[in-house]
C-alpha positions in Angstrom: 6.5 -14.9 28.2 6.7 -16.7 31.5 9.4 -15.8 34.1 11.5 -18.9 33.3 11.5 -18.2 29.6 12.4 -14.5 30.2 15.4 -15.6 32.4 16.5 -18.1 29.7 16.3 -15.4 27.1 18.4 -13.1 29.3 21.2 -15.7 29.6 21.1 -16.5 25.9 24.3 -15.9 23.9 23.7 -13.4 21.2 25.7 -12.5 18.1 26.7 -9.2 19.7 27.9 -10.9 22.9 29.9 -13.4 20.8 31.5 -10.7 18.8 32.5 -8.9 22.0 34.1 -12.2 23.2 36.0 -12.6 20.0 37.3 -9.0 20.3 38.4 -9.8 23.9 40.4 -12.7 22.6 41.8 -10.7 19.7 43.2 -8.1 22.2 45.2 -10.7 24.1 49.0 -11.1 23.6 48.4 -14.7 22.5 45.5 -13.8 20.3 46.6 -16.0 17.4 46.5 -19.1 19.5 43.3 -18.1 21.2 41.4 -17.3 18.0 42.7 -20.5 16.4 41.5 -22.5 19.3 38.1 -20.7 19.2 37.7 -21.5 15.5 38.6 -25.2 16.1 36.0 -25.4 18.9 33.4 -23.8 16.7 33.6 -26.7 14.3 32.0 -29.1 16.8 29.5 -26.6 18.1 25.8 -27.5 17.5 24.0 -25.0 19.8 24.4 -21.4 18.7 21.8 -19.9 20.9 20.6 -16.6 19.5 23.8 -15.9 17.5 24.4 -15.9 13.7 27.1 -18.5 13.3 28.1 -17.3 9.9 28.6 -13.8 11.1 30.5 -14.9 14.1 32.8 -17.3 12.2 33.5 -14.6 9.6 34.4 -12.1 12.3 36.7 -14.5 14.1 38.5 -15.4 10.9 38.9 -11.7 10.0 40.3 -10.9 13.5 42.7 -13.9 13.3 43.9 -12.8 9.9 44.5 -9.2 11.2 46.4 -10.5 14.2 48.6 -12.8 12.0 49.4 -9.8 9.8 50.4 -7.8 12.9 52.8 -10.5 14.1 54.4 -11.1 10.7 
């Protein structure tokens, strides 16, 4: 792998990094709005990098449902 490809791989968004980001959103006071917006934005996303979009979407939906239950 050349240096440029290695640097690109380092910057690539992975499933793990995306799940960490979703967890960060879920920890915020306005998590319901943030996670809802995240899921809306994911509908138009076409480049998922090195992440598994199904796993990421499922996790985001689960976190949103959990936060909605906490605020109900």
